[in-house]
N, C-alpha and C positions, 0 to 999 in steps of 0.2 A: 695561522697555526702552522708549525715548521712539520716537516717529514716525519721525525721521530715521533711526535705527538700523533700523527695520523695512524702509523703503523702501530702505536701502542691502543689507540682506540679501536681498529680493526681487532687488533688480537683478543682485547678485553671484550668486545661485542661476540668475537667467536666463542670465546671461554664461557662467557655468560649466556648464551644461548644454546650451550650444549647440556645434555643430560646432567642433572644436578646428582652424581652418585658420590661415593666416599671421596674419590679423590677430587673431586670439585669442590666439596666441602672442606677438606683439609687446605685447598688453595686459597681460599676466599678472602683470608686476612692477608695473603700476599698480593694478591689482586686488587684489594681495597687500598693498600699500599702506594702499588703501580699507578692505580687510577687517580690518587690522590695528588700525586705529581702533574697530571695533566693540566697544561696552562689554561685550554679554553674553559672557562669558569661554566658555560651552560651545558657543554658536554659531559664534563666532569659530574654536574648534578644530576644529570639523568643515569649516569651510570650508578653513582652513591646512593641515589634513590632506589634503584633497584635491588642493590644490596642491603640495605636497609631495611626493604620489605622482605628480603628473602631470608634475612637474619630471624624475624617474627615466628617462621614458619620450623616446624619440627623437622628432621630429615625426610620422614614419611609424607609428611604433607605437602613438601616442596616438590618430592617425586611426582606424589598424586595430581598436584596441580600442573607439572611440567607435562606430564602424559595425558591428562584431559585435556589441556590446552593445546598440544601439539600434534599429538598422536590420534586423537579421536576426532580433531576439527577438521573439517574439509575446508573451512573457509580461515582455517589458523595453522595449518601445517607448516613445516619450515621447507618445504621442497618447493622452488619457488616456479620452478616450468609447471608445475602442477596446474596452477590456477589459469594457465592456457589452455593445455593438454588434457588434463585429467590422466587418465593411464591410456591414451592412445598412442598410435602409432608415433604421430610427428613428435610428441614427447623423447621418444628415444633419438630422434635425428636432434633435437636439441641438448639432449645430455652428452651426444658423443661430440658435438660441437664444443661444449664447454671442456670436456674433458682433453681434447686436443689444443685449446686453447691454453690451458694449464701447462699442458706439457710442451707447448712451443715456449711458454714463458720461463721453462724451467722449474716449474712448480710440480711435484709429483706426488699428488692427493695418494691416500691409502684407498684401497676397494671396499673399506669397510662402509662407505656411506656412498650415495650417487651425487654426481658432480653438482646436482643444483640443491644441494644441504645446505641452508642458508650459513650456517658455523663453517662449513668447508668453505663457501665462496668468501668468508670473511677472513678466514685464514690465508686465502690465496691474495686476498687484498692488502693485508698487512705485510706481504712480502713481494708483490709485484708493483710494478711500476704503476703510477697512480693514474697515467691514461688508458692502460690496458684495462685496470679495475673501471675505472669510471666507464668503458666500453661495454663491459660486462651487467654492470648494475644498471646502467641506462637501459639496457633493453627489458630488463625486470622491474623498471622502477614502477610502473602502474601494480605489479604485482605485490611489490613491496606496501605500496601505498594502501593497498586493500587490505595487507595483514596487516597494517598498524590502525586501521580505522575499527577493523574488527577487533583486535586486543584492546583498542581504546572502548567501544562500545560495550564489550565484556568486562571492562574495568579490572583488566587483567596486571597482575604484578609485572606482566612482560612488557607492557605498554613504554615506561620509560626506555628500555633497550630499543624499541624501534624508533621512538622519537629522537634517541641518540643517532641512531641509524641515520635517518633522515638527514639530519645536521651533518654530521659526516660527509655523507655522500653528496649534499650541496657543496660542502668545503671543495671536493674535488671535480666539480662541474657536472654533477647529476642533476637533471632538471626533475622536479618534481613531476609526477605524472599521475593523474586520477582518471580513470575510466569512467565515462557516462553513465 
């Protein structure tokens, strides 16, 4: 898999895991076309499977599903350090470390989201050196696997996205981690 495909997959995952507002819906066909050009068939299949499922939902249903899945689920939220620390003080240190790493890599995230918000982390991975991206994601591999397993258990339409994320992370050298 070439570097451009990897960047495309990370960017697509970032977008697809973002809140499905009106702009998200307007860009859906554009993303479908971009994803259709990915050479890695299994990865492309996961992303397109999600888009196909999402297309069967009304705008309101998709928003409701997103909110129910990620905003109300303690085990399925998109803030990856939350799985380690919850709201504890240690989480603040992890957030600062992530923000510093982003800035040292030349990535300037907005202050709209915390640095551990998965779509933001994926946005970073889309533009960062793959070794730095791999190091960040390796630290949270067990958290991401837990999220993937929870979504799968809940039969979430978002499961294919986490399956795709697992694949692309393995492509850049992140080892799959499952906590006992």
